[in-house]
PATI-83439 format. One record per residue (C-alpha): residue in one letter; z, y negated, x. Coordinates in steps of 0.25 Angstrom, whole numbers, plus 5000, padded with zeros to 4 digits. Each point is the difference from the previous one (the first is absolute). Layout:
<pts>
AZYX
...
</pts>
This chain:
<pts>
M525349895173
E499149884994
Y498750014993
D498750015009
D498650014999
F500250175000
F500649994988
D498949944992
D499250104990
L501050094997
D500250064986
E501050094992
N499350125003
I500450015015
I501550004995
D499650114989
N501250095002
D499450144994
M500350135006
N498950115003
I500450135004
A499650045014
F500150135008
D499950065014
A498950105001
K500950085011
C501250004992
V499350054988
R499350115007
Q501350065006
K500949964988
S499050084992
N500250135010
W501649994999
S500949884994
K501149995011
R500050065014
S501350075005
K500350105011
I500650104991
Y498550024996
R499350035013
F499950145004
D500249985015
E501349904999
I501450085003
N500549974986
F498950044993
D500250044984
P499250084993
K500750014988
M500349854999
L498349985002
L499750104989
K501049924990
D499449865003
I498550055001
P499849974985
E500549875001
K499549955014
S498750065000
P499450054986
K498750055008
L500750085009
K500750084989
A498649994992
L499450085014
L501150095002
K499750054985
K498750005002
I500050105012
N500950094992
E499250014988
L498850035009
D500750115008
K500450054986
K498650004993
D499450075014
L501050115002
K499950044983
K498349985003
H499850055015
G501350075002
K500149915014
L500149875004
F499249875006
K500249915011
H500249844996
F499649895008
I500949884997
F499649865006
S500849865001
D499549875004
L501349955006
K500450025013
S501449984999
S501550075004
S500549964985
Y498750014992
G498750095000
A499950135006
K501450015005
L500649984987
I499150104994
A500350115011
S501449964997
A499950044985
L499350135003
I501150045009
A501049964989
S499250084990
G500250145009
M498849975008
K500250025014
I499449935012
G499150075010
Y500649935012
N501449975006
A500749915011
E501550055003
I501049915001
N500449965015
P501450035000
K500249905011
Y499649904992
V501349914995
D499749944988
S500649844997
E499949894991
E499349925012
D499150105002
E499650034984
E498949914994
E500749944988
E499250004989
S500849924988
D500150064985
S500249894994
D499249924991
S499549915012
D499350125005
D498649985000
Y498750065003
D499550005015
S499349865001
V499250065013
E499450135001
Q500750115008
K499150055011
G500250135005
G499150115007
E500050015015
N500649875002
T501450024990
P501349995009
E501050114999
K501449964995
K501050015011
N501449965003
K500849915010
N500050125009
N498550014999
E500150144993
K498950034988
R500650034988
Y499050124997
N499350115008
K498650015002
I499350044986
E499750155002
L498950084990
L500750114991
S499550135005
N499150084988
D501250115000
V500949884996
L498949944989
E499650134994
R501750024997
T499649874991
K498750054995
N499349884993
K501149925000
N499649935012
F499249865002
Y499849915013
L499949865002
L499249905009
S500749875001
S499649885006
V501549955002
S500950085007
V500550154995
Y501450025007
D499949885007
Q498750065008
P498649974999
I499050124994
S499350025012
T498550045002
V500350145003
L501150024989
K498949944989
K499050115005
S501150114999
I500349974986
L498449984997
K499850135007
S501250074991
F499649934989
N498350044999
S500450145005
R499250114994
P500250094994
D501649985002
N500049874994
I498949994989
H501149994989
G500949945007
E500950125004
L500549945013
A499949854994
R499549974987
I500149855001
I499649905009
V500549844999
M499449895008
D499849844999
S498949925003
G500150015016
F499450154998
K498849954991
E499150035010
G499750115010
I500750104992
D499450134993
L500850064990
F499450144997
D500350084986
I500549884993
K500050024983
Y500749894996
V500349855006
H501049904996
I499849865004
F501449934998
E499349865000
P498749964994
S499049955010
T499649855002
V498650045003
P499250104997
A499950045013
D501350035003
Q500050084989
K498750095004
Q500650015014
V501350064995
I499350094992
G499150035011
R501250075007
G499850124992
T498650004998
R499550045015
T498750085000
C500450144995
G501549965000
Q500350084987
R499250135004
G501450074999
L500049984987
D499250084988
F498549924997
H499749984987
P498550034998
Q499849864991
Q501349925006
G500250045012
W501149965007
P500849894989
L500949915007
H501049954990
V500649865004
F500949924995
V500449845001
Y501449964998
D500249874993
L501149914992
E499749964987
I500649864994
P500250014986
D499349904991
E501549914998
L500349985015
K498449955003
N500349885001
S501250025010
F498850075009
M498949895000
G499450064987
T499850145008
K500050124994
T500150105013
A500849995013
I498550005008
E499649884991
L501149935003
Y499950015013
L498649985003
K500449864991
A500949995010
M499150005010
N499249884994
L498750085001
D498649935000
I499350054989
R498749955007
L500450115011
L500150114991
N498749984994
F499449985014
A500650125005
S499550084989
D498549945000
L500050025015
E500450145002
K499050044989
T498749915006
T500550055014
V499750144996
V498649964995
G499749945012
S500450125010
V499150065009
D500050134994
Y500249994983
D498750074998
L500250115009
N501550034994
K499849984985
N499950144996
I501550015006
H500449874994
S499350034986
F501050145000
S501250024992
I500750094990
P500249994986
I501749995001
I499849875009
S499749884990
I499649915011
D498649914994
E499650005015
K498550014994
R500149874991
E500549925010
G498750055009
F499249964989
E500649845000
L499949995014
N498450064999
E499949864990
H500149925012
L499050065011
R498849935002
G498650025002
S500150154998
K499250074988
E500550145004
A501150064992
V500850075012
Y501449934999
N500450074987
G499450135004
G498749994991
G498649985003
P498950075008
K500550115009
Q499649965014
R499550105009
L500850005014
S499349955013
I500550105010
R500049945014
E499650085012
G500349965015
E501149905006
P500949934990
F500149874994
V499149905009
V500049864994
P498749964997
E500249855002
P501149935007
K500349924989
R501150044990
L499550044985
G500349934987
Y500650084988
N498750044993
E499250035013
M501350085006
R499950094986
D498650035003
Y500350025013
I501050104999
K499350084988
D498750015011
Q500850045011
F501350064997
S499750094986
E500550135007
F501449955000
T500149994985
W501150084993
E499450114992
S500250004985
V501550064998
K500450124990
M501450014998
E500550135011
N501250025008
L499549965014
C501450035006
A499950154997
E499750045014
K501249975008
Q499549955014
S500550075012
G500849895006
G500450015014
S499249945012
G498749965002
E499450014986
I498749944997
I500049944987
K498849974990
M499949854999
T499749944987
P498849934997
T500649855003
Q500550055012
D498650055004
F499749864996
I500849915007
R499850085013
H498449964999
Y500249874994
F501049935009
T499450005015
P499849925010
T498749954996
N500449974985
P500049854999
V501349994994
K501149975009
G501150084991
M500250084987
L501250024990
L500250134996
H500649984986
H500250154998
S501250064991
V501250095004
G499650125005
T498649985003
G499950025014
K499949855005
T500650065014
C499050115002
S498949904995
A500449905011
I500050125011
A498750054996
A499449865002
A500749965012
T499450155007
T498750014994
S499449875007
F501049905005
E500650095010
K498750055005
Q499749855003
G501049975010
Y501049934988
T501449995002
I500750054988
L501349944996
W500850054987
V500949904994
T501250054990
R501349994996
T501250055009
T500350114993
L498750054996
K499349995016
S500250155002
D499350054987
I498549975005
W500250125009
K500150114989
N498549954996
M499550015015
F500650145004
D500550084987
Q499049974989
V499049945011
C499149894995
S499649955015
E498650035001
S500150035016
I501150104997
R499450064989
N498750025010
Q500950075010
I500750084990
T498550044993
N499450035016
S500950025009
G501050084991
L501149895003
Q501450054997
I500949884997
P501450025007
D501349984992
E500549905013
Q499849874997
N499949935014
K499050135002
R499349954986
M499849845006
R499250075012
L498950024990
L499749874996
S499149905007
K500249885008
A499749934987
W501350044996
S500749965012
I500949894991
R500950094991
P500349944987
M500949884997
S500749924990
Y499449864995
K501049925008
Q499550065012
F498649974997
S500349864996
N500850015014
L498750055007
V499149904994
S501149895003
K499950055014
Q501450035000
N500250155005
S499650115008
L498950044990
Y499349875002
N500050035015
A499350144998
L498949964991
V499749895009
K499850115012
I499050074990
N499349884994
G500149905008
K500949854998
E498749914993
D500450094989
P500850125000
L499850044986
R498450025004
K499450144997
T501350044992
L500150064987
L501349964994
I500650094989
I500949944991
D500950094991
E500749954987
A499349875002
H500649944988
K501349985009
L499249895008
Y500249904990
G500750084989
G501250055009
G501249944993
D500750135002
L499850005016
S501149965010
S499949885007
I499750095011
E498850074994
K499449874994
P498849985008
D499449855003
M498850004991
N499549855006
A500050065014
L499250134994
H499149924991
Q499449905013
A500050125011
L499050074989
M499349884998
Y499949975016
S499450145002
Y499149994989
Q499449865005
Y500250055015
S499550155002
G498949984989
I499550144999
F501050045008
S501249954994
V501250084993
K499650084988
L501250004988
L500450114990
L501149984991
M500550114991
T501049994988
A500150054986
T500549864994
P499349885007
I500849914991
T501550014998
T500649894996
D498949895003
P498450014997
M499749925010
E500450115009
L498750064998
I499349875003
K500650015014
L499850145002
I498749974998
N499849895009
L500850065011
C498650095000
K499149885000
P499549915010
P500449855000
D498849954994
E500050084987
Q501549984996
M500549994987
P501049894996
S501550095003
D500949904990
F499850024984
E499949864997
S498750005008
F499550134997
S500149964986
K499149875001
S498850085006
Y500150134992
L500949984987
D500249954988
D501149934994
D500850144996
G499950055015
K498850094996
F498750015007
T498849914994
D498650065000
R499749935012
G501250025006
R499950164999
A498650005005
Q500349925013
Y501450085002
L499150134998
D499149955011
D501249965007
I500650135002
S498650085001
G500350125009
Y501349965004
V500850104990
S500050144997
Y500750054987
L500550154996
N500950024989
R500450154997
E501249984992
K499150064987
D499650125009
A500650114994
R499650105008
Q500849975011
F501049884996
A501250014989
Q499649904990
P501249914995
I500550014986
I500849864999
E501149984990
H500749864999
I501650044996
H500649874995
V501450014999
P500849894993
I500849925008
S501350034994
D500450104988
D501149904995
I499549864996
D501249964993
M500950015012
A499249905005
K500249914989
R501350035001
F500449935015
D498749955003
K500149845000
K498649985006
I499250104992
V500749964986
R499549855005
D498750055002
I499850074987
M500649894991
E499349895008
S498750075000
D499549924990
L500849865005
P498849975008
E499049984990
L501049944991
K500349895008
N498549975003
K499750004985
L501249904999
K499349925012
E498649994993
E500649954988
S500949905004
K498849945009
L499250004985
M501249904995
R500049925013
G498649984997
E499149934990
L500850094988
G501449915004
D499249874997
L499250004988
D499849894989
I498949944993
N499449905009
K499750105009
F498850034992
K499649874995
F498750025009
L499650094988
K499749874992
D499149945011
E499350125002
I499650034984
C500249864994
G499749905011
D498549984995
L500549994985
E500249864991
G500749964987
S500550094992
S499450125008
L501049955011
K501150004992
T499750144993
C499650065013
E501449955007
R501050044989
V499250155001
V500250005014
N501649944999
Q500250114991
N499450115008
I500849965011
K501349994994
L499750144997
M499650045013
V501349955007
K500750064989
E499550135003
A500149995015
K501449974998
V500150124993
E499650075012
A500949945008
D501250044993
K499350145001
I500149995015
R501349935001
G500550124992
K499450105009
V500649925012
K501350004990
E499850164999
L499750035014
R501249935006
E500950074989
L499450135004
I500049985016
K501649954997
D500250124991
K499550115013
N500749915009
E501250034992
T499850144997
K499850035014
K501249925004
V500750104991
A499350125005
L500349965014
A501549974997
D500050164995
I499550045011
T500949935010
G501250074989
N499350155004
I499949975013
E501749995000
E500150104990
Y499250115005
E500149985015
D499850145005
D498750014990
Y499449865006
E500250055014
Q499250134996
Y499049914994
K499949915014
G499450135005
T499050034992
L498549985003
L499949914989
Y501149905005
Q499550015015
L498649984997
K500249884991
N501149935008
K499850025014
C498449995000
G499849904988
K500449855002
K499949884991
V499249915008
S500049854995
N498549914998
L501049915009
A499050055011
K499149894997
L501249905003
S500250085012
D498549995005
I500149854997
I501449995008
N499250075012
Q499049885001
H501049895000
P500049945014
H501550015003
I499950154998
I498750015009
N500749945010
L501250095001
D499050124997
E499349965013
K501249995007
I500450144995
K498750065004
D500149925015
Y501350075000
N499550154997
N498849995009
R501049965011
I500750144997
T498850075002
D499649935012
L501450055006
S499750144995
K498649995007
E500649955011
V501050135002
K498850084996
Q499149965011
L501150015009
S500050134998
E498550025001
N500049945013
Y501150105005
K499250114995
K498749945007
R500749995012
K500750144999
E498750074997
Y499349925012
L501250055010
K499850144994
N498650005002
M500049965016
L500950135002
K498850074996
E499349945011
D500150075014
L501249945006
N501050025011
E501450054997
L500449855004
E499049934991
R500450104989
S501449975001
S499949854999
I499250014987
K501150094995
T501049915005
A499249894993
I500050074988
K501450024998
C500249855006
N498949964988
H500850104989
K501349925005
E499649874998
Y499350014987
S501150064995
N500949885004
L498849904996
I499850074986
K501650004998
L500149855003
K498649974992
Q500550064988
N501449955000
N499449855002
V499050044989
T501250054992
L500849875001
T498749924999
K499750064986
R501350004995
D500049855003
I498650004993
N500350074987
K501349904999
K499049895000
I499250084990
K501350024990
G500249865002
I498549964995
Q500050104990
K501349934994
T499549875000
R498850044994
K500650074988
M500949885000
H498449924998
I499650114991
G501049964991
N500149865001
I498450004997
Q500250104987
K500949914995
T499249885002
I498850074995
K500750044988
K500649884998
K498749925000
I499450094991
I501150004990
E499949845002
D498650004999
E499950074986
R501249924994
K498949885003
K498850064995
R500850034988
A500449864998
L498649945004
D499550114990
T500949914989
E499549885004
E498650044999
R500150064987
K500549864996
I498949925005
R499050094995
K500649994986
T499949835003
L498550025005
R499550084989
K500549904990
Q499049905007
Q498549994996
G498950085009
Y501150095008
Q499750144999
E500850125008
E499350125002
I500650134993
K500150125010
H500950084991
E499250154995
L500749994986
L499949834999
N498550025002
T499950114991
L500649934990
V499249875003
K498850094998
K500450064987
Y500449854992
R498849955006
S499350094992
K500750004989
I500049825000
M498550035001
D500050094988
N500949904993
L499049895002
V498950094995
D500750024988
I500549864997
D498549955002
E499450114990
E501149974990
S499749845002
H498550044997
A500450074989
K500649904993
E498849915002
V499050104995
D501149994988
K500049854998
N498649995000
E499850114990
K500849924991
I499349875003
R498750084995
F500750054990
K500449874994
E498649945003
L499450124993
E501049974988
K499749865000
Q498650014998
R500050104990
K500949914992
L499049895001
A498850084996
N500950064989
K500349844996
K498549965002
R499550114992
E501049984989
A499749854999
E498650044999
E500350114990
K500749894993
K498849915000
A499050114995
N501050034989
R500149854998
E498549975000
K499950134991
E500949954990
K499349875002
Q498750064997
T500650104989
K500649864992
K498549945003
A499450134993
E501150004989
K499749854997
A498550015000
N500150134990
A501149924993
R498849894997
K499050094999
T500950074989
K500249884993
K498649945001
T499750134993
K500949994990
G499649864998
E498750064998
</pts>
C-alpha cells in the first residue's frame, strides 16, 4: 500500500506498545465469589460431591471459608452466652447456578446442614450424555459471560423422552425439620433449583416457615436463609440477628436494601429488647484483600470490590453528584421539618454522624434565619387545623421557601413528637383480618397533603424500608381520590402484585374499609373473592406489572380497553391515581427480566399528555421507593420528572443537568442548589426510620477482609503473569525516565560549542571600544569556555544516567527472564502442584479476568478511519441490517397471523349461526395450516439467505483483516522511516548551526532549562569579573597618580632645600665677608692705635 494523505501527521506514540492490565468487571465479581465452577459443587446435581467441595473451599473461595468460620464462631459464642442460637441471613448479589447463593447453599449442606425442601429424582428420567449440560473442568472453563436468568421463566431440564429430571419441589414438614433442629436452612434462588424455579407460592411458604413465631424465633426449624439479588425487595425476614453480605455492594442503596430485609417494623420483636441498644443487627460484609506485593497485578487496588469498581470505569463526578443529590433532595423534601424529630433520634452504639451531615446541608440553605434544620432554634407553636383537609390557597405550585412556610402553617399537627428510647413492639398486635392500624404522622400527612386539588401532579415517597409505604399509598387513595371518582391503578413487580391486599384487609389502611369496621362492625372475610367485593369500583382494575402498564399506555392490551371504558379514549388516564411501587425499577431495574421491563418512553409520554390535555383532572402519580438511586443518580431526576408537567421538566441527561446545576466536580453550585430546591418543591416526601431503635433493628456493620491467598509463594513458583507483574512493576517508570533523559541528549545538550554562546559578547561588550572592548571580550571568552565545560559535565552526567538506566532495565529483564525460566521448570517438575494452583481463586481472578491491553488501541482507532476500512465496515453494516430486516419479516409474518387469528376468534364471540361459526372455525384451521407452511418456507428462505449473507460478511471480514494488516505495516514503516529521516535532518541541522554560529550577527534562542540557568549564572559572573577588572584598573590609576604627586612633592622639597642651602651659603659668605671686613677694620684700628 502506497503512502497517501491518510498517513500524514502520525507519530511514534501511536505504535507505543506498552501494555496495561484491564479486568472484566463481571468476571471479577464472579471469580471473587468462587474461582472455578464445576457440577460437583452444585447440591442439585446428581454428581454433587460435598467432601470435594469442603476440601476445595479454602483455595477456591477464601471468603466462603471465612463465612462458614464466622457463623460457627457466632453460634459457639451465643450458646455460651445465651444458651441458644440465633438466625442468620446470607445474601449474595450473584444470580447464577455456579456462584452466589446456590454455591453457599451447597457449602452449608457440605458442612452438615439440611435444606428445608427437596425434589425427588424422577424414576422415569433416563440420563444420557446428550441431556447433560456439559461443563468443562479444564483451564478454559470461564465465568458466566451472560447472567443466568431464573425465577418464573426458568425452563426445566428434560431428556429426549420429555421426562423431567426432578419431581416438583416439596417443603419439608415441621416434624421432619425438628429432627435436625437448628441445622436447617432455606434457599431463595433466582435461577433454577432442582431444574425448576422457586415459585411465588413456594417463596411465601418458605418465608412463612422462616418467620413463624414462636416456632422459629431462634431458628429451631430453619436457622439460616440464603438468597440472591432477585429477592432484595418484597422480602420480610423476622428475628434476624446476623446478616452476612457475601459481596460488598457497589452503591450504598443496594446495601441498604439488603439490610432492610432484616430491619422491618418490629421485625425483631421475638428477640430480647435491650433498654439502651434496642435490637442490634450484626452485619458482616465480606471482601477479598489483595497483598501489597500483588497490587500491581490488580490495577493497584487493595480489595476485590475496589478492583470491581475500577474495572467498571465509573465517572467520579457521578459519585460526587449521587451523594450531593441525595442530601439536597432530603433537605428539599416537603415534610423535612415535620420529620426532623424521628430523623435526629439515634442510640449510642451506632456511630453514624448524621447530625454533621445535616449541618453541612444547612450551610447551603438560602434566605432562612430560622435554625430549624439542625434541631435547634426557637420552639414552634403547632397550628392545629380544623375542618376539611388540605385546600391549596393558589393553583400555582409554591417554591422551596414558600412551601416550607406553608407546611409549617398548615400541617404542623403531623409533626413527629420528640422521641425517647422505649420498646414500641412490646404489645404484640393481635394479627388476623380487619385490624385497624394506627397511622404514623407521615402516613397521616401524605393522605391529607396529596389530594386531587394539590397543584403537584405527582409525588415521590422516598421512605426507608418498613415504614409503611404501601399503607401510605392506600390511605391517600381512599381518603380523597376514591371519594372523588378516581380510578386507582397499582403498578408493581409481578411477584409483589398480591402483597397490597394485606394492607387492605389484614392490617387495614383503607379509609373506606376502616370506616365500615368502625361504624358498621364489618368483619373481614377470609376468602379472597369475598374480600374483593368490599372494594369500590375505583379498584376495578387489579394490580399490574410494569410491563402490563407500559402495554396499557401503548394501547396493546385489554387493560387499555378497560380504562378507556372508564375514562374515555381522549385521555385514558384522566382522573386516575397511578401508584407505582418499587419505583426505582422504572429506570434502574437492571435485575428485571425483559418481560417485566417497562417502556419508559411510552409511560413518560402518556403522563405528559394527560397533564396537558386533562388539566386539573389529569392523572395523579404516586411513586414509592426506599432507594430512588440504584446505579445512576439521574434515575432520581427522571422519577421526579414523571411527577412534573412538561414545562417544568429538569434536564434528564447528566451532561445537560451539569451545565445548569453543577460544578466541575459534579457537586451543586450555590445557584444550582437553590434552583433544584425550587424545582422539587412539593414533589418529594422523605422518611428514614432506620435509626429508630424503638421499632427497628440497628445495623452494626463490620467489614471482614479475607486474604486473597494464604500462600503467595505458590504464586511466585507457578504464575508467570504475577511474577512478571512484580518484576516489571517499576519498568514503566524506568523506561519513561530513560525516554526523558534521552530526549535531553537529543536536544541542545547534544549540540554544544563555544560559538553557541557568542551572543554574550554582543550583549555585554557591544558599546565598548579600544582596550575596554578587548578586556571585555577576553573576560567573556574565558567565561564561555567555563560554561561550555560545565554544560558538558552535566551532559556527561545525563549520558551516565542514560547508560545506568539502560543497564538497569537490561539487568531487570535478564533477571525476569531467569525467573520465568525457573517457573517453566517448576511447572514441568511439580505438575500436580501447578494444577492445584490453577484452581485457586488468585490464579483464576488474575488470569481469567485480567488481560493485558496494548496501547496499540490508538493505532486501531486511526486504522478504523481509513477509507478502505470505512467502506468495508459500511458493507458489513448493510449486510447486518439485511439480517435484521429478515428477522423482522419473520416476526411481522407471525404478528399478522396472530392478529388474523385474534380477529377470527373475536368473530366467534358474536351471535352467529352454526354454519357461520363452522366456516370461521374452518378458516382458523386453514389460516393456521397456511401460516405453518408459509412460516416454514419463510424461515427456510431466511436461513439460507442469512447463511449466504454470513458467508459474504466473513469474506469481507477476512479482506478487512488483510487490509488492516497492510495498513499497520505501512503506518509502522512510515513512522520508522520518518524517525530515521528526522535523525538525519537533526544531524544536518546541527552541522549548519555550527557553521552559522561562526558568522557575524547569527544568534539562536536557547530553550533548554539547564543551559538558560548556566547562561544566567555566567552572565552574572562576567559582569562581576568586569566590575572587578574596572575596580583594579581604577586602583592602579590612583596609585600611579599618588606616585607622581609624591615625586613632584619630593622634587619641590629638594628644590626648596637647594634654594635654602644656597641662601644659607650666600648668607654665610656675606657673614664671613662682613666678619673679614670687621676683622680688617679692627686690625687697621689696632694697628693705628699701636701706631699712635
